[in-house]
TISE-259995 format. One record per residue (C-alpha): residue number from 1; residue in three letters; y, x negated, z negated. Coordinates in pm, whole numbers. Each point is the difference from the previous one (the first is absolute). Layout:
// residues N
<node num="NUM" residu="ALA" y="Y" x="X" z="Z"/>
...
END
This chain:
// residues 64
<node num="1" residu="MET" y="7" x="-27" z="-16"/>
<node num="2" residu="SER" y="257" x="-223" z="119"/>
<node num="3" residu="GLU" y="367" x="135" z="41"/>
<node num="4" residu="LYS" y="148" x="-52" z="356"/>
<node num="5" residu="PRO" y="258" x="-286" z="4"/>
<node num="6" residu="GLU" y="336" x="125" z="15"/>
<node num="7" residu="ASN" y="153" x="-54" z="365"/>
<node num="8" residu="LYS" y="318" x="-210" z="-48"/>
<node num="9" residu="PRO" y="246" x="213" z="285"/>
<node num="10" residu="THR" y="-145" x="325" z="-176"/>
<node num="11" residu="ARG" y="99" x="-111" z="-358"/>
<node num="12" residu="TYR" y="386" x="-99" z="147"/>
<node num="13" residu="PHE" y="14" x="324" z="197"/>
<node num="14" residu="GLN" y="-56" x="261" z="-283"/>
<node num="15" residu="ARG" y="204" x="337" z="22"/>
<node num="16" residu="GLY" y="147" x="-6" z="-354"/>
<node num="17" residu="PRO" y="235" x="-271" z="-24"/>
<node num="18" residu="TRP" y="123" x="13" z="374"/>
<node num="19" residu="GLU" y="50" x="353" z="-31"/>
<node num="20" residu="ASN" y="221" x="-31" z="-307"/>
<node num="21" residu="GLY" y="185" x="-279" z="189"/>
<node num="22" residu="ALA" y="77" x="216" z="270"/>
<node num="23" residu="THR" y="118" x="260" z="-239"/>
<node num="24" residu="ILE" y="245" x="-216" z="-174"/>
<node num="25" residu="LEU" y="114" x="-123" z="343"/>
<node num="26" residu="ILE" y="89" x="354" z="91"/>
<node num="27" residu="ALA" y="158" x="92" z="-336"/>
<node num="28" residu="LEU" y="216" x="-349" z="62"/>
<node num="29" residu="GLY" y="129" x="132" z="313"/>
<node num="30" residu="VAL" y="100" x="343" z="-141"/>
<node num="31" residu="LEU" y="155" x="-191" z="-295"/>
<node num="32" residu="MET" y="183" x="-200" z="283"/>
<node num="33" residu="LEU" y="97" x="304" z="177"/>
<node num="34" residu="MET" y="184" x="176" z="-313"/>
<node num="35" residu="GLN" y="192" x="-299" z="-141"/>
<node num="36" residu="PRO" y="374" x="14" z="96"/>
<node num="37" residu="PHE" y="67" x="-390" z="-63"/>
<node num="38" residu="SER" y="-154" x="-189" z="339"/>
<node num="39" residu="LEU" y="25" x="112" z="341"/>
<node num="40" residu="TRP" y="-238" x="-249" z="84"/>
<node num="41" residu="LEU" y="-249" x="118" z="-224"/>
<node num="42" residu="TYR" y="68" x="373" z="141"/>
<node num="43" residu="GLY" y="-57" x="-135" z="357"/>
<node num="44" residu="TRP" y="-322" x="-155" z="-65"/>
<node num="45" residu="SER" y="-135" x="299" z="-235"/>
<node num="46" residu="PHE" y="-164" x="190" z="308"/>
<node num="47" residu="ALA" y="-212" x="-279" z="105"/>
<node num="48" residu="VAL" y="-99" x="-77" z="-330"/>
<node num="49" residu="ILE" y="-136" x="364" z="-55"/>
<node num="50" residu="LEU" y="-153" x="-15" z="351"/>
<node num="51" residu="THR" y="-154" x="-322" z="-88"/>
<node num="52" residu="GLY" y="-143" x="143" z="-307"/>
<node num="53" residu="THR" y="-109" x="322" z="164"/>
<node num="54" residu="ILE" y="-208" x="-174" z="303"/>
<node num="55" residu="GLY" y="-148" x="-241" z="-273"/>
<node num="56" residu="PHE" y="-87" x="302" z="-206"/>
<node num="57" residu="VAL" y="-173" x="161" z="255"/>
<node num="58" residu="ILE" y="-189" x="-307" z="105"/>
<node num="59" residu="VAL" y="-102" x="-80" z="-349"/>
<node num="60" residu="SER" y="-147" x="349" z="-60"/>
<node num="61" residu="HIS" y="-315" x="-93" z="239"/>
<node num="62" residu="PHE" y="-81" x="-322" z="-208"/>
<node num="63" residu="PRO" y="-303" x="52" z="-216"/>
<node num="64" residu="GLU" y="40" x="94" z="-348"/>
END
């Protein structure tokens, strides 16, 4: 009854941590969108939200 050795790529591409990172990226983009101080942050907020959303969609297909 030997256990299957863990595959390195599978270990790095587990859903949990990557999903949390994508969610944090989306939240960061929303905060950038709502802040009143920097036009530069406001200008990049949509790109950050879009990157986080695309990342979340991709990561949601990773194994658990």
